[in-house]
C-alpha positions as CSV (number, residue, x, y, z in Angstrom):
1,M,-10.8,1.0,15.0
2,K,-10.4,4.9,14.9
3,Y,-12.2,6.7,12.2
4,S,-8.8,8.2,11.0
5,T,-7.3,4.7,10.8
6,F,-10.3,3.3,8.8
7,K,-10.2,6.3,6.6
8,K,-6.5,5.8,5.9
9,M,-7.1,2.0,5.0
10,F,-9.9,3.1,2.6
11,L,-7.8,5.5,0.8
12,D,-4.8,3.0,0.8
13,R,-7.0,0.5,-0.8
14,K,-7.9,2.8,-3.6
15,K,-4.3,3.2,-4.4
16,R,-3.4,-0.4,-3.6
17,D,-1.7,-1.0,-7.2
18,K,1.0,1.5,-6.3
19,I,1.3,1.2,-2.5
20,Y,0.8,-2.4,-1.6
21,C,4.1,-3.5,-3.4
22,S,6.1,-0.7,-1.7
23,R,8.4,-1.1,1.3
24,E,7.2,2.1,3.0
25,Y,3.6,0.9,3.3
26,W,4.4,-2.3,5.2
27,D,6.9,-0.4,7.4
28,S,4.1,2.2,8.3
29,K,1.7,-0.8,9.0
30,A,4.2,-2.3,11.2
31,E,4.4,1.0,13.2
32,M,0.5,1.3,13.2
33,Y,-0.6,-2.2,14.4
34,E,0.3,-4.9,16.8
35,G,0.3,-8.6,16.9
36,Q,-0.9,-10.5,13.9
37,A,-2.7,-7.4,12.7
38,V,0.6,-6.1,11.4
39,S,0.5,-8.7,8.4
40,M,-3.0,-9.9,8.5
41,W,-6.4,-8.0,9.3
42,P,-7.3,-5.3,12.1
43,N,-9.8,-7.9,13.6
44,E,-7.3,-10.0,15.4
45,N,-10.3,-12.4,16.3
46,L,-10.7,-13.2,12.6
47,D,-7.0,-13.5,12.2
48,Y,-7.2,-16.4,15.0
49,F,-9.6,-18.2,12.8
50,Y,-7.8,-17.6,9.6
51,N,-4.6,-18.8,11.1
52,K,-6.3,-22.0,12.2
53,E,-7.7,-22.6,9.0
54,Q,-4.4,-22.2,7.2
55,I,-2.5,-24.3,9.5
56,D,-5.2,-27.1,9.1
57,L,-4.9,-27.1,5.4
58,I,-1.1,-27.1,5.5
59,E,-1.1,-30.0,7.9
60,S,-3.4,-31.8,5.6
61,I,-1.1,-31.4,2.8
62,L,2.3,-31.8,4.7
63,P,1.7,-33.7,7.8
64,N,5.4,-33.9,8.5
65,V,7.9,-31.1,8.0
66,N,10.6,-32.3,10.4
67,G,14.1,-31.8,9.2
68,L,13.0,-29.9,6.1
69,E,14.6,-26.7,5.1
70,I,11.9,-24.0,4.4
71,M,11.8,-20.5,3.2
72,D,8.9,-18.3,4.2
73,I,8.8,-15.6,1.7
74,G,6.9,-12.4,2.9
75,C,7.1,-13.7,6.4
76,G,5.8,-10.6,8.0
77,T,6.2,-10.9,11.7
78,G,7.2,-14.4,11.4
79,R,3.9,-16.0,12.3
80,M,4.3,-19.1,10.0
81,S,8.1,-19.2,10.3
82,R,7.6,-20.0,13.9
83,Y,5.0,-22.4,13.0
84,F,7.3,-24.4,10.8
85,A,10.2,-24.2,13.3
86,D,8.0,-25.4,16.0
87,R,7.3,-28.6,13.9
88,G,11.0,-29.1,13.6
89,A,11.9,-27.4,10.3
90,E,14.9,-25.2,9.6
91,V,13.3,-21.9,8.7
92,L,14.4,-18.7,6.9
93,G,11.9,-15.9,6.7
94,I,12.5,-13.1,4.3
95,D,10.5,-9.7,4.1
96,F,11.4,-6.6,2.3
97,S,10.1,-4.5,5.2
98,P,12.7,-3.8,7.9
99,E,10.3,-2.7,10.5
100,T,8.5,-5.9,10.3
101,I,11.6,-8.1,10.1
102,D,12.6,-6.1,13.5
103,I,9.3,-7.3,15.0
104,A,9.8,-10.8,13.8
105,R,13.2,-10.9,15.4
106,S,11.9,-9.5,18.6
107,I,9.3,-12.2,19.2
108,S,11.1,-15.2,17.9
109,P,12.7,-17.0,21.0
110,S,15.7,-18.6,19.3
111,D,18.0,-18.6,16.2
112,N,15.4,-20.7,14.3
113,P,13.7,-19.3,12.5
114,T,16.3,-16.9,11.1
115,Y,15.2,-13.7,9.2
116,K,16.7,-11.6,6.2
117,E,15.5,-8.4,4.8
118,M,15.0,-9.2,1.3
119,S,12.8,-9.1,-1.6
120,I,11.7,-12.3,-3.7
121,F,13.4,-10.4,-6.8
122,D,16.7,-10.3,-5.0
123,L,16.9,-14.0,-4.2
124,K,20.1,-15.8,-5.2
125,L,19.9,-19.1,-3.0
126,D,20.0,-21.8,-5.7
127,K,18.7,-25.3,-4.7
128,S,18.7,-24.3,-1.1
129,F,15.2,-25.4,0.3
130,D,12.9,-28.3,0.4
131,L,9.7,-26.0,0.6
132,I,8.8,-22.5,-0.1
133,F,5.8,-21.0,1.6
134,S,4.1,-17.7,0.8
135,C,1.0,-16.1,2.4
136,A,-0.3,-13.1,0.4
137,T,3.1,-12.0,-0.7
138,I,3.2,-12.7,-4.3
139,T,-0.1,-11.1,-5.4
140,C,1.2,-7.9,-3.6
141,A,4.8,-8.0,-5.0
142,C,4.1,-8.8,-8.7
143,K,2.3,-6.1,-10.8
144,N,1.8,-8.1,-14.1
145,R,2.4,-11.5,-15.8
146,K,6.1,-10.9,-16.6
147,E,6.9,-10.1,-13.0
148,L,4.9,-13.1,-11.8
149,L,7.0,-15.4,-14.2
150,E,10.2,-13.7,-13.1
151,A,9.2,-14.3,-9.4
152,M,8.2,-18.0,-10.1
153,I,11.4,-18.8,-12.0
154,T,13.4,-17.3,-9.2
155,L,11.6,-19.4,-6.6
156,K,11.8,-22.4,-8.6
157,K,15.6,-22.1,-8.7
158,T,15.8,-22.0,-4.9
159,L,14.2,-25.4,-4.5
160,R,16.0,-28.7,-4.4
161,K,15.1,-31.7,-6.6
162,R,11.5,-32.6,-5.9
163,G,11.1,-29.5,-3.8
164,K,7.7,-28.2,-3.0
165,I,5.8,-24.9,-2.9
166,I,2.6,-23.7,-0.9
167,L,1.1,-20.6,-1.8
168,L,-1.9,-19.1,0.1
169,E,-2.6,-16.0,-2.1
170,P,-5.6,-13.7,-2.7
171,I,-5.7,-14.3,-6.5
172,H,-8.4,-12.3,-8.3
173,Y,-9.3,-10.5,-11.4
174,G,-11.5,-7.5,-10.7
175,F,-12.2,-5.5,-7.7
176,L,-10.9,-7.9,-5.1
177,H,-7.4,-7.9,-6.5
178,R,-4.4,-6.7,-4.5
179,V,-1.7,-5.6,-7.0
180,L,-1.8,-8.6,-9.3
181,N,-4.9,-8.4,-11.3
182,M,-5.2,-11.9,-12.7
183,K,-7.5,-14.9,-13.0
184,L,-6.5,-18.2,-11.3
185,R,-6.3,-19.9,-14.4
186,E,-3.6,-17.7,-15.8
187,F,-1.7,-17.6,-12.4
188,C,-1.7,-21.4,-12.6
189,E,-0.3,-21.2,-16.3
190,V,2.5,-19.0,-15.4
191,M,3.4,-21.4,-12.6
192,E,3.7,-24.2,-15.0
193,E,5.6,-22.1,-17.4
194,A,8.1,-21.5,-14.6
195,G,8.6,-25.3,-14.0
196,F,5.9,-26.1,-11.3
197,E,3.6,-29.0,-11.4
198,I,0.3,-28.2,-9.6
199,K,-0.9,-30.9,-7.4
200,K,-3.8,-29.2,-5.4
201,V,-5.9,-25.9,-5.5
202,V,-8.3,-25.1,-2.7
203,N,-10.4,-22.0,-2.0
204,I,-10.3,-20.6,1.6
205,H,-11.5,-17.6,3.5
206,F,-15.1,-16.6,2.2
207,W,-14.5,-13.1,0.9
208,P,-18.1,-11.7,1.4
209,M,-17.8,-12.3,5.2
210,R,-14.2,-11.2,5.2
211,L,-15.3,-7.6,4.0
212,F,-17.6,-7.5,6.8
213,L,-15.4,-8.8,9.6
214,A,-11.9,-8.0,8.8
215,F,-11.6,-4.3,9.6
216,I,-13.5,-3.9,12.7
217,S,-12.6,-5.5,16.0
218,W,-15.7,-7.5,16.6
219,P,-16.1,-9.4,19.7
220,R,-14.8,-13.0,19.5
221,F,-18.4,-14.6,19.5
222,L,-19.6,-12.3,16.7
223,T,-16.6,-13.0,14.6
224,A,-17.0,-16.5,15.2
225,I,-20.6,-16.5,14.0
226,G,-19.7,-14.7,11.0
227,Y,-16.6,-16.9,10.3
228,Y,-18.4,-20.2,10.6
229,T,-21.3,-18.9,8.5
230,G,-18.8,-18.0,5.8
231,Q,-17.2,-21.5,6.1
232,L,-20.7,-23.1,5.7
233,F,-21.3,-21.1,2.4
234,I,-18.1,-21.8,0.8
235,R,-18.7,-25.6,1.2
236,L,-22.2,-25.6,0.3
237,L,-21.9,-23.3,-2.9
238,R,-18.4,-25.0,-4.0
239,N,-17.8,-21.8,-5.9
240,G,-14.3,-20.9,-6.4
241,I,-15.0,-17.2,-7.1
242,L,-16.2,-16.8,-3.3
243,G,-12.8,-18.0,-1.9
244,D,-10.7,-14.9,-1.0
245,Y,-7.6,-16.9,-1.1
246,K,-6.6,-19.8,-3.2
247,A,-4.2,-22.3,-1.6
248,I,-1.9,-23.8,-4.3
249,Y,0.3,-26.8,-3.7
250,A,2.9,-27.6,-6.4
251,S,6.0,-29.4,-6.9
252,S,9.1,-28.7,-8.9
253,S,8.5,-30.6,-12.3
254,K,12.3,-31.2,-12.8
């Protein structure tokens, strides 16, 4: 990574509360990076391991999504939208960054998934989906509890009866937070207030190692050593504070 790029990332991080929820930031990231780095991390070797970890977790929760209608919110370049479509689901990916949506359309081989330029706050698709998926979208889109509740109520309305939601979100209170600065317990309380019944919460992505690995394109073997060392610690310590992302599986309670 060039020094100028690293410096920009550092400065952006200091202003994250203002810029991570802006369309312009994600448009500029789409122009700066290639591949999964557009919506994940600059170290694409780490992205490979994170992608596998996320998919393994999803398949342990939902081994069969064939025939389901799924909405991937904050779909980025369509990584997970294409994954669900390959498993037999009908997928709509939404993202408020037009540059990122253009990339998703250009690398998706067919009309499934489909994509729309849209914010979660603009959704008007009542009872249209069996499953909603989000990866690192809600904690960037919502600034406070009020906006989180509004977003959750909107997402709840888009689900059919007995619909499900899977969130992979960096939920933190303190220096690791993205835009939403909130403890996991309060986040879950807001979901329940919106009408979700939480089934499972899992900690993934050991954040101390992520800070070391994510921003430099380390070789695959060094990235693998760091990643698996972090995985060992997160299993041995069983400390939720050390999980950068929280995987939340919930269902519509009504």
